[in-house]
N, C-alpha and C positions, 0 to 999 in steps of 0.2 A: 504494500500500500504506500503510495507516494503522498506524503503530507507536505503542504506548503505552509510555511509559517509567515506570519506578519506581526507587526508591532504597531501599537497605538500609543503615542506619546501625548500626554495631557499637559499642554503648555498655555493654558488660558487664564491662569490665576492673576489676580491683581497684585499680589505681593504686599499686602497692606502692612504686615508686620515688619517688612523691610523698607517701608515708606518709598516705594518705587513709583514716581510720578511720570517719568519720561520714557521708560522702557519696560519690557517684560523682564521679570527676574531671571528667566533662563538665558537671557543674553549677557548676563554678568560673566566676567572672565573667571575661570578656575584654572590656575596655572597659566598657560599661554593661549588658551582658547575658550570661547563661550561654553557655558554648561550644556546647552542644547547640542553643541557639536560633539561633546564627549558622549552624550547619550546616543546620538545617531551613529557615531563610529563604533560604539559598543555593540549595537545590533548588527551592523554591517560586518564586524569581525566574526560574528557567529553565523554568517551566511544568510542573514535575514535582509532581503532587499525590498520587500513590501512594507514600507514604513509610512505611517500617516501621523502627521503632527496636528493636533487640535489646538487652534489658536483662538484668542478672544481679546483680552486686555492688551493693548498696544501690539496688535497682531503684526503690524508692518515692521516692527523692530525684529520680531522672530523671523518673518519672511526674508528680510534683508540679511539677517545673520546666516540663514541657510542657503543663500544663493551661491 
């Protein structure tokens, strides 16, 4: 049986505890790259290519980061 795996990343939160007014918290750097990039690369390293990122609050900052 051939199973295809996918991933859904929930990146729509406001980050109220972090007081993020200008961007989504997943776009903050961790090390040398944004948090969302670490998550996407994690899934890709496991051979998961069907990745969906759910965006909401400051969605354009997430979209721009993933381009």
